[in-house]
N, C-alpha and C positions, 0 to 999 in steps of 0.2 A: 658064230656065225662066221662062215667063211666068205670072202668077198674077192672076187678077181678082177681086176680093173685091168682094160685093155686099150692100149693106144696104138695104133698105125702110122703115127705121123713122126717123120724124119727130123723136121726141124724143130727148134726152141721156140716156144712163144708162152702164151700167159695160160692157154688151156693145159700144157705140159707141165707149168709151175703149178696150178691148181691141183693136178694129181699128186705131185710130190707134198705140196700143203697138206689135201685133204688127208693123205695117209698118214703123215707124221702126226697130225693131229688125232686121230683114230689111235694110233699107238701111244700115245702119250695119255690121253684121257679117257679112251673107250676100248680097254683091254679085252672087253667081248667080243670085239670085232677082230678078224684074223684076215690082213690084207694082204695079197700077192699082186704084183705088176707084172703083166706081160707086155712086151714092147718091142719095138724095130730094134734088132742088133746092132743097127748103123746109124742109129737116132741119138739126137742130143739128149733125150731122155735117158737113154742107157748110158750115157756117158757120165750124166748128172747123178744117176742113182748109185753109179760106183762109188761114189763120196759119200755115201749115206748108209744107215743101217736099216734101210728098209729093205724088205723081202721082195724080190723080183727075180725076173727071167727075161730072156729074150730069145727072138727066132729069127730066121732070114724073111725080109720082105720085099721082093722085088715087084716093079709094076703095080702097086697097090693089092694085088692079088696073087697070092704064094701058096703052094699047096704045103708048103713046108712048116708056114705059120699055123695054116688050118690045122694040121695034123698036130701041131704043139699044143693049141687051144683044147682041141679035144682030149689030149693025154694029161694035161693039167688038170683039167675038169674033173677027169676020172680019179685021177691019182690023188689030188686033194681034196676030193668029194667038197666040191664049191658048191654053195648055197646058192649065191646071185653073181651075175657078170654085170660089172658097170662098165659100158662102153662108152668111151670119151672122145670119139670122133667119127666122121662119116665112114673112114677106110675101115675103122674097127667094129661098126655096123655090118659093113658088107662081108666082112670076114665073119663073123659070129654067126650071121644068116647061112652063108655056105657051109660052115662047119655043122650048123643043127641040122642040114638035110642029111650028113653021113651019121650022124650020133644026137640023139636027142640030149640037149643041153638043158643047164637050169634057166630061169626067166633071166631076162636082162632089164636093165634101166639104160638110158641113153642120156648124155649130156647134149645139149645144144649151145654152143658156145658163140654161135654168130647169128646175125638179123637177116643172114642170105636166104630168100623162100626156097623151099624145098623144089627142086624142079620137077616140072609138071609130066615126067616121063615115067612110063609104065614100071621101069625098073626101081627108079628111085621112089615112087609111091609104095612099092610093093615092099621093099626093105623099111621106109621109116612107119609103114603100116604091119610091120610083121608082127604075129600074135602072140609072140613071147616077148616083146618089150610091154612091161607093165606100168613104167613111167617115163617120161621126157623131162627131165630138168632144164630147164631153160634160165640162161644166165640174168636175165632181164624179162620184164614185162613185155616190151617192144618185140624181143624174140619170141615170146609167147604166142604173141599176137600174129606175127607171122607163120608160126608153125602151125597153129591149129587150123589154118586154112586148109592143109594138106592133110590133115588126120581125122580119121574118120572115127574114132572116138576121142573126142577133144577133152575129157574129162581126166584123161592119162597123161595130160600136158600142164605141168605147173612152173611157177616161178620159182627158182632156189638160186638167190644171190651168193656168188663167190667170196671170198673174204680173204685177209691177209693175215700172217704169222705174225703178231705185233712183236713177240720175243727175236723172231729172226731178223725182222726189219730193224731192232733195235742193236743187235749184235753184229749185222754187216758191216764190214769196213770197206771204204774205197779203194779200188785198186789203182788209183790215179787221182792227181789234182790236174783238174781241167785247165785251170787257168795257167798252170805252170806249163804243161805239154803243150797245148795252144798258142800259149804267150799272149794271153788275153790281160789287157791291163784293168787294174781295180775299177775304174770308172765305168767299163764297159757291163751292161747288164746280159746275162746269159739265159736265153731262151732255150730249153730243152726239149726235146722230144725222145722219145724210146717205142721204137716201132720197127718191126721187119718190114723189110722193101718188097711189099706186096700192094697190088692194086687197091685193096680196100682201105688201105692208111692214107693213100693220096697224098704222097709226099711231093708231088709238082705242087699241090696248092701251098704246103710249107714253103716251098723256094719262091712261090708267085709272093707272098705273105713278105717274107723276107725282102724281096725286091719292092714292094710296093712301100715298107717301111724304111728301108735304108736308102734305096735310089730317088724315090719318088716323094718321100715325107723328108728326106735328108737326115736320117736319124743313125749316124754311123756310131752312135754310143750303145748299139746293140750287138750281140754275136750269138748266132743261132747253132746250137749243137745238136745233130740228129746221131742217136744209137740204135743199133738193130742189125741182124741179119743181111748180109748182101745178097741180091739175087742178081746174078751177072749182068745180062742185058738191061734188066731195069735201073740197076744203080749205075751203070756207064751212062745211062741215058739223064738220070738224075744229075749226076756230076757234069755232064755236059751243059745240063740246063743253068748250073750254078756258074760255070765259067761263062758262058752267052749272057748273063746278066751281069757280069763282072763282080761276082761277089765272093769271091775266092778269100778275102780276109775278113770276111763276115760271117761266112757259113762253113762247119767244118763237119766230117762224117767222121765218125770213130769207130763204125762197124759193130760186129757183135763183142759185148762184155759180160762175162759172167758178173752174177749180182749186179746188173748194171741199177737197180735200184737203189743201191748205196750210193749212187753219183748225183740222185735227185736233190738233196740238201744242198748241191753246187749250184744249182739253178735258182735263178729270180723267178722265173715265170716257167711253167709248164706247159705244153702247148698240144694240141690234138688236132689234125686235121683231115680226119678219115671221113670217106663217104659211105662207108657202112661199119657198123659196130655192133657186137652183144654189147658188152660193158668191159672197157679195158682196163686190165689191171695197172697199167700205169698211172691213169687217176686215182685209184685207190692208195696207191704208194704215195704220189704226191698229197693226198689228203693227210697221211699217217705222217710226212715229214714237213708239213704245214708249208707248203708250196703252192701260191695259188695257182688255179689252173684256169685257161682260156681254150676253148673247145669248140668243134663242128658240133651241131643239135643233131646228132643221129643217135640210131639204135636206143640203147637204154640210157644215154648220157643225161638227158633230160629228167631222168628219174632220180638222178643223185646230185646233180648241179641245176641250180636255181639261178637265172640270169639276173646277176648284180645283187644276189643274196648271198651265194657261196663261191662265185666264180662268174665267167662271162661266157656268153655262147653267140654263135653265129650259124647262119645256113650252111649246109654243105657247099664245098667249092668257093665259097665267099671271102676271097682274102682280103678284099678292102676292108670288109667288115671286121675279120680277125686282127688287120692292122690297127683297123679303129679301137679294137678292144685293149690292144697292147698300149698305144698311147693313152687310154683313158686309165688304166691301171698305173702307168709311169706316171701321169699326173694327178692322181689320187692316191698316192701311196699310204694315207692313212687306212685306206679300205682293206690292204693286204693282211694285216694281223685279223680284222674281223671274219673276211672271206676263210683265212685259214681256219680259226679257232671253229667255225662253224660246221666246216668240212671236217674238221678233225673230230668233234663229237658226234656228227652223223655218222662217220666211219665206228668209232668206238661201240655205238648203240647197234648197228646195222650190219656192219661188213667186215667181221672178224673170221678168222679161221675156226674159231670155238662155235659160232652162231652157225657157220657154213656145215662144220661136221655134225652138230645137233641136231639140225635139220634133216640132213642127209641120212643119218642114222633112224629117225624117227620113220622117214620113207620107206627104208630097207624094212624094217622091222612090220610096216604096214602089208608090204609085199610078202614078205615070209610066213606071216601069220595068217593071211588068206589062202595060203597053201595047206595049213594043218586042219 
């Protein structure tokens, strides 16, 4: 079984990490699958794959549509005799649909990793309902429910949760000591967030939460640490907001860090303030490292966190409730081991890379058996 994984993304995020995790799991435990990754030659996935033993190729990709990438896709499918193409993002889908008009390609599967609705434009509806797509893998039930509203054959759409590589998490070493580099005294609790600087992550709510906690609740015994890819204009505005609130001593941006999940054990609390999500890898990783999670209740997050059972939830944009949840956890520290253990067991039972690879492999086999 030869699978071609296609990514058109330039930046690094949870979705790109999952391509690498999935292919590594296939390589280690499913030798009957031969995986090849085709990615953007100027993207972070390409840079990361260079440090692995995974098989990959890269092609130029300008402005999301590039004839050179399309030609490479066609050439690879012919030369490698690919059985199935796994598309990992909307750009990859667009490229594959265009390529299929020039050359009859193998069937597609598509991963939908966000809970953004499919745009009700003719072009978008056409590509998401393209007949070559045999299955759409959604990272959460919430994502599936959003997706089926725009899909003519909803039976193609299923929930297939992502997972983390336990061995990789255990072996990853932190690249820095957060307390040392930021000079955070031991009596301060670190509230950590890992998210790229994009609108969906709503980092303005994170800053408002910090302001509510530190300035309005007078709790200077907390320090917020934000890790993720900068976006020039958005990042500048976020840093300006931190300055306007006078939070420079209690809020730090560390930018992009390779193996950022290795820093999670240094957090006292993990926090997500997203306004839209599929299901963030950061929460899975926090579960693994037994760090309690406070999050907004968006996308698939309520599918893995039950309020006051294994974490604390608030509505999107509700920085006052997020602050209240931080104080609740700080005042009820005996709950932290309970939350952490329930989350950890939930992770092991449902959200590992072994489970993800097994379920994905089963779907691949169903699709290819239908062709026989």
